[in-house]
C-alpha positions in Angstrom: 7.5 -12.7 -102.8 5.7 -13.8 -106.0 2.2 -12.6 -106.3 -0.5 -15.3 -106.3 -2.8 -15.8 -109.3 -6.3 -14.4 -108.7 -7.9 -16.9 -111.2 -9.8 -19.8 -109.7 -8.6 -23.4 -110.2 -9.1 -24.6 -113.8 -12.6 -25.9 -114.4 -14.2 -24.3 -111.3 -16.1 -21.0 -111.0 -16.2 -18.1 -108.7 -19.7 -16.8 -108.0 -19.9 -13.0 -107.6 -23.3 -11.8 -106.3 -24.7 -11.4 -109.7 -23.6 -14.9 -110.7 -24.9 -16.4 -107.4 -28.2 -14.7 -108.0 -28.6 -16.5 -111.3 -27.6 -19.8 -109.9 -30.1 -19.5 -107.0 -32.8 -18.5 -109.4 -32.2 -21.7 -111.3 -32.2 -23.7 -108.1 -35.4 -22.1 -106.9 -37.2 -23.0 -110.2 -36.0 -26.6 -109.7 -37.1 -26.7 -106.0 -40.6 -25.3 -106.8 -41.4 -28.2 -109.0 -39.9 -31.1 -107.1 -41.4 -30.0 -103.8 -44.8 -29.7 -105.5 -44.6 -33.5 -106.1 -43.9 -34.2 -102.4 -40.1 -34.6 -102.6 -38.1 -34.0 -99.5 -34.6 -32.5 -99.4 -31.6 -34.5 -98.1 -27.8 -33.9 -98.1 -24.5 -35.7 -97.4 -20.8 -35.0 -97.2 -18.9 -34.3 -100.4 -16.3 -36.9 -99.3 -17.0 -40.6 -99.9 -15.0 -43.8 -99.7 -13.4 -44.5 -103.1 -14.7 -48.1 -102.9 -18.3 -46.8 -103.3 -17.5 -45.5 -106.8 -15.3 -48.5 -107.8 -18.3 -50.7 -107.1 -20.9 -49.0 -109.3 -20.1 -45.7 -111.1 -18.2 -47.2 -114.0 -14.6 -47.7 -114.9 -14.2 -44.4 -116.8 -15.6 -42.3 -113.9 -13.3 -43.9 -111.3 -10.1 -44.3 -113.2 -10.2 -41.1 -115.3 -12.6 -38.6 -113.8 -12.4 -38.6 -110.0 -10.5 -36.5 -107.5 -9.3 -39.3 -105.3 -6.6 -39.3 -102.6 -5.4 -41.0 -99.5 -6.3 -39.1 -96.3 -4.0 -38.8 -93.2 -5.5 -42.0 -91.8 -4.5 -44.0 -94.9 -8.1 -44.2 -96.3 -8.8 -43.9 -100.0 -11.4 -41.1 -100.4 -13.0 -39.3 -103.3 -14.8 -36.0 -103.9 -18.2 -37.2 -105.1 -18.5 -37.2 -108.9 -22.2 -37.8 -108.7 -24.9 -38.3 -106.0 -26.6 -41.6 -106.9 -24.2 -44.0 -105.1 -24.4 -41.7 -102.0 -28.2 -41.8 -101.8 -28.1 -45.6 -102.3 -25.7 -45.9 -99.4 -28.0 -43.7 -97.2 -31.1 -45.7 -98.1 -29.3 -49.0 -97.5 -28.1 -47.8 -94.1 -31.6 -47.0 -92.7 -33.7 -49.2 -95.0 -35.7 -50.7 -92.1 -36.5 -47.3 -90.6 -37.6 -45.5 -93.8 -41.1 -45.3 -95.1 -41.5 -46.2 -98.8 -42.0 -44.9 -101.4 -39.2 -42.4 -100.7 -39.2 -39.1 -102.7 -35.9 -37.3 -102.1 -34.0 -34.6 -103.8 -30.8 -32.6 -103.3 -28.9 -29.8 -105.0 -25.2 -30.4 -104.4 -21.8 -29.7 -105.9 -19.8 -32.5 -107.5 -16.2 -32.9 -108.9 -15.0 -34.6 -112.0 -11.5 -34.4 -113.4 -12.3 -33.9 -117.1 -11.6 -31.4 -119.8 -13.5 -28.2 -119.1 -15.7 -27.1 -122.0 -19.0 -25.4 -122.7 -21.6 -26.7 -120.3 -19.1 -28.9 -118.4 -16.6 -28.0 -115.7 -14.6 -29.9 -113.1 -16.9 -28.6 -110.4 -20.7 -28.4 -111.0 -23.9 -28.2 -109.1 -26.6 -30.7 -109.8 -30.3 -31.3 -108.8 -30.8 -35.0 -108.0 -34.4 -36.3 -107.9 -35.0 -40.0 -106.9 -38.0 -42.1 -106.0 -37.5 -45.4 -104.2 -40.1 -48.2 -103.8 -42.2 -48.0 -107.0 -41.9 -51.0 -109.3 -44.1 -49.9 -112.1 -43.7 -47.3 -114.8 -45.5 -44.8 -112.6 -42.0 -43.9 -111.3 -40.6 -43.2 -114.8 -43.7 -41.2 -115.7 -43.5 -39.1 -112.6 -39.7 -38.3 -112.8 -39.9 -37.5 -116.6 -42.9 -35.3 -115.8 -40.9 -33.5 -113.2 -38.1 -33.0 -115.6 -40.5 -31.6 -118.2 -42.1 -29.2 -115.7 -38.8 -27.9 -114.5 -38.0 -27.0 -118.1 -41.4 -25.2 -118.3 -40.8 -23.4 -115.0 -37.5 -22.1 -116.4 -39.4 -20.6 -119.3 -38.7 -23.2 -121.9 -41.3 -24.0 -124.7 -41.9 -27.5 -126.0 -40.2 -26.6 -129.3 -37.0 -25.7 -127.3 -36.2 -29.3 -126.1 -37.0 -32.9 -126.6 -37.1 -35.8 -124.1 -35.6 -39.1 -125.5 -36.4 -42.4 -123.9 -34.7 -45.8 -124.3 -33.9 -49.0 -122.3 -30.5 -49.6 -120.6 -28.4 -52.3 -122.3 -30.6 -52.8 -125.3 -28.0 -51.5 -127.7 -25.4 -53.8 -126.1 -27.7 -56.8 -126.5 -28.2 -56.2 -130.2 -24.5 -55.6 -130.7 -23.8 -59.0 -129.0 -26.4 -60.9 -131.1 -25.8 -59.4 -134.5 -22.1 -58.4 -134.4 -20.7 -60.8 -131.8 -19.4 -57.9 -129.7 -18.5 -58.7 -126.0 -16.5 -57.3 -123.1 -14.4 -54.1 -123.5 -15.0 -54.0 -127.2 -18.7 -53.8 -126.7 -18.5 -51.3 -123.9 -16.3 -49.0 -126.1 -18.7 -49.2 -129.0 -21.8 -48.5 -126.8 -20.1 -45.4 -125.4 -19.0 -44.3 -128.8 -22.6 -44.6 -130.1 -23.8 -42.6 -127.1 -21.3 -39.8 -127.8 -22.2 -39.8 -131.5 -26.0 -39.9 -130.9 -25.7 -37.1 -128.4 -23.9 -34.9 -130.9 -20.7 -34.9 -128.8 -18.5 -36.0 -131.7 -18.7 -35.5 -135.5 -19.5 -38.2 -138.0 -15.9 -38.1 -139.1 -14.6 -38.7 -135.6 -17.2 -41.4 -135.0 -16.1 -43.3 -138.2 -12.4 -43.0 -137.2 -12.9 -44.3 -133.6 -15.2 -47.1 -134.9 -12.5 -48.3 -137.2 -9.9 -48.0 -134.5 -11.9 -50.3 -132.2 -13.3 -52.8 -134.8 -11.1 -52.5 -137.8 -12.3 -51.1 -141.1 -14.5 -53.8 -142.4 -16.5 -54.5 -139.2 -16.7 -50.8 -138.5 -18.2 -50.1 -141.9 -20.8 -52.9 -141.4 -21.9 -51.6 -138.1 -22.2 -48.0 -139.3 -24.3 -49.1 -142.3 -26.6 -51.0 -139.9 -27.0 -48.0 -137.7 -27.7 -45.5 -140.5 -30.0 -47.8 -142.5 -32.3 -48.5 -139.5 -31.6 -52.2 -139.5 -30.6 -52.3 -135.9 -33.6 -50.1 -135.0 -36.0 -52.6 -136.7 -34.5 -55.4 -134.5 -35.0 -53.4 -131.4 -38.6 -52.6 -132.1 -39.6 -56.2 -131.6 -38.2 -56.3 -128.1 -40.5 -56.0 -125.0 -38.2 -53.4 -123.5 -38.9 -51.1 -126.5 -42.7 -51.7 -126.2 -42.4 -50.6 -122.5 -40.7 -47.4 -123.6 -43.4 -46.8 -126.2 -46.1 -47.3 -123.5 -44.4 -44.6 -121.4 -44.3 -42.2 -124.4 -48.0 -42.8 -125.0 -48.9 -42.1 -121.3 -46.8 -38.9 -121.3 -48.5 -37.8 -124.5 -51.8 -38.3 -122.7 -50.6 -35.9 -120.0 -49.8 -33.3 -122.6 -46.1 -34.0 -122.8 -45.7 -34.4 -126.6 -42.1 -33.5 -127.1 -41.0 -37.0 -126.1 -39.9 -39.9 -128.2 -38.2 -43.3 -128.2 -34.6 -43.2 -129.2 -33.1 -46.7 -129.7 -29.5 -45.5 -129.5 -29.8 -43.5 -126.3 -27.1 -44.7 -123.8 -26.4 -43.4 -120.3 -22.8 -43.2 -119.2 -23.2 -45.1 -115.8 -23.1 -48.9 -115.4 -25.9 -49.1 -112.8 -29.0 -48.5 -114.9 -31.3 -51.5 -115.2 -34.3 -50.3 -117.1 -35.8 -47.3 -118.8 -33.4 -44.4 -119.3 -34.1 -40.9 -120.6 -32.3 -37.6 -121.5 -33.5 -34.1 -122.2 -31.9 -32.6 -125.3 -31.6 -28.9 -126.2 -32.9 -28.3 -129.8 -30.9 -25.1 -130.4 -28.7 -25.9 -133.4 -25.9 -24.0 -131.7 -26.2 -26.2 -128.6 -27.7 -29.4 -129.9 -26.7 -31.7 -127.0 -28.0 -33.7 -124.0 -28.7 -31.4 -121.1 -29.5 -33.9 -118.4 -31.1 -37.3 -117.8 -31.5 -40.4 -115.6 -33.3 -43.7 -115.4 -34.1 -46.8 -113.4 -31.4 -48.4 -111.2 -33.1 -51.2 -109.2 -29.9 -53.1 -108.3 -27.7 -50.4 -106.7 -28.3 -51.6 -103.2 -26.7 -54.9 -104.0 -23.3 -53.6 -103.2 -24.3 -53.1 -99.6 -25.7 -56.6 -99.3 -29.3 -55.4 -99.2 -32.2 -56.8 -101.3 -33.3 -54.8 -104.3 -35.4 -51.7 -103.9 -36.8 -50.3 -107.2 -35.5 -46.8 -107.9 -35.7 -44.2 -110.6 -34.0 -40.9 -110.6 -32.3 -38.1 -112.6 -29.7 -35.4 -112.3 -29.8 -31.9 -113.8 -26.7 -29.8 -113.8 -26.6 -26.0 -113.3 -24.2 -25.3 -116.2 -26.2 -26.8 -119.0 -29.3 -25.1 -117.6 -27.5 -21.8 -117.6 -26.4 -22.3 -121.2 -29.9 -23.1 -122.2 -31.4 -20.0 -120.5 -28.6 -17.7 -121.8 -29.1 -18.8 -125.4 -32.8 -17.9 -125.2 -32.5 -14.7 -123.1 -34.5 -16.3 -120.3 -32.3 -15.1 -117.5 -33.7 -12.5 -115.0 -31.9 -9.2 -114.4 -30.0 -9.1 -111.1 -31.9 -7.8 -108.1 -30.3 -7.8 -104.6 -32.4 -8.8 -101.6 -31.6 -5.4 -99.9 -34.8 -3.4 -99.6 -33.4 -0.1 -98.4 -30.1 1.8 -98.3 -29.4 4.3 -95.5 -27.1 7.2 -96.4 -25.5 8.9 -93.4 -24.6 12.6 -94.0 -22.2 12.8 -91.0 -20.7 10.3 -88.5 -22.6 11.9 -85.6 -25.8 10.4 -87.1 -24.4 6.9 -87.1 -26.0 5.7 -83.8 -29.4 7.0 -84.9 -29.0 5.3 -88.3 -28.0 2.0 -86.8 -31.0 2.1 -84.4 -33.3 2.9 -87.4 -31.8 0.1 -89.4 -32.5 -2.4 -86.6 -36.1 -1.2 -86.3 -36.6 -1.8 -90.0 -35.0 -5.2 -89.8 -37.3 -6.1 -87.0 -40.2 -5.4 -89.4 -38.6 -7.9 -91.9 -36.8 -5.5 -94.2 -33.2 -6.0 -95.4 -31.2 -2.8 -94.8 -27.7 -1.7 -95.8 -26.0 1.2 -94.1 -23.4 3.3 -95.8 -20.6 4.2 -93.4 -18.5 6.1 -96.0 -19.8 9.5 -95.0 -19.2 10.7 -98.6 -21.3 13.3 -100.3 -25.0 12.3 -100.4 -25.0 12.2 -104.2 -22.1 9.7 -104.2 -23.9 7.5 -101.7 -27.1 7.5 -103.7 -25.1 6.6 -106.9 -23.6 3.7 -105.1 -27.0 2.4 -104.0 -28.3 2.8 -107.6 -25.3 0.8 -108.9 -26.0 -1.9 -106.4 -29.6 -1.9 -107.7 -31.0 -1.3 -104.2 -34.6 0.0 -104.9 -35.0 2.6 -102.1 -32.8 5.1 -100.2 -33.2 7.3 -97.1 -30.6 10.0 -96.2 -30.1 10.7 -92.5 -29.3 14.2 -91.3 -30.4 16.8 -88.8 -34.1 17.0 -89.8 -34.5 13.2 -89.8 -33.0 12.8 -86.4 -35.0 15.7 -84.9 -38.4 14.9 -86.5 -38.1 11.1 -86.9 -39.6 11.6 -90.4 -37.9 10.7 -93.6 -37.8 11.3 -97.4 -37.9 7.9 -99.0 -36.6 7.9 -102.6 -37.4 5.2 -105.2 -34.3 4.9 -107.4 -35.9 3.3 -110.4 -37.9 6.4 -111.3 -36.6 9.0 -108.8 -40.0 9.3 -107.1 -39.8 10.7 -103.5 -42.2 10.1 -100.6 -41.9 13.0 -98.2 -42.4 13.1 -94.4 -42.8 9.4 -94.2 -43.0 7.9 -90.7 -41.2 4.7 -89.6 -44.4 2.6 -89.7 -45.3 3.7 -93.3 -41.9 2.8 -94.8 -42.4 -0.9 -95.0 -45.8 -0.6 -96.6 -44.4 1.8 -99.3 -41.4 -0.5 -100.0 -43.5 -3.6 -100.3 -45.8 -1.9 -102.8 -42.8 -0.6 -104.8 
């Protein structure tokens, strides 16, 4: 029989304990901030009807990037590529029972069939933060502030990242008015500008693709207008841009100064209806968009419901991990286990199990070694696992019900310790 490959499916990751520790650290830093703003956690199945994404996620996402299939009942289903359509479905389903404004968040895994690369896989986890029921720019200011504070909570300094703000569709409007671009041609150019502006493609590739879409002459004219600032000047007279600049001003007043208006910022989904934003890593080796979001007031239309104003963003774990790794901001691995019990002989097993249960009842996390190897080998094992304390169980411990508690980080030993003293010593560390 041929041996199975031990590698995970292409584009997905295994999480060994050390890896999961880092991921949970990132999630906890996210949770701390969003919950401090009053956001409540929600969840949903990873399986959705494909029709949901056909309606609103965008042509590229549905046709090129989803894991879609027909189930045994003949229904077209998709592993969710993103969470926004799901939360819109949930809100539409119980709209009359919910109390607005809603502040909801989730941290879930998503699937997209795309080429795996740095910061992007076929499976990824994402924080989703959404506020429903606020018409004014207070919603944008709050969500951008949350994004900023999450970066701070992860250890980032203002010089490490920049928040760029724009207005959905404004680039497309200018392209229509000045260059007579419409339909698929305009969509392709908008997405191309987005990739170029986000440092996802080189100038050379941008020029080539521009010419492929528009032809050499028109492509050169558009590139000149972009580089010269001509298009930017046209945009600055638009009320949408003035709204973005107001938001930047108010964020500055809150002490968030690493934020700016970027006229060429474009988000990849079709459902945005207003202000959009992205957080960019300023590391020259990873100069790219990390995450972003925006306003999507019309998403409930597909369910036959009246509009509910909504603003939200999604932050992926992979780009956050790359950001932290590049700046040495990741914590060292520490298991949750407080104490490791080494058993010298199997006749002490029952006593050790009872002792472990007594400690667990006090709220300690206990691991018991049933290998019965030499005590030195068991202690080495505990040290490799980074468990902070060990107790070895032998004749004296069973007879006297007193123990030698050893702290592995420095080798310090606490002698003749009673059961009731152990928790206090461990918690002091």
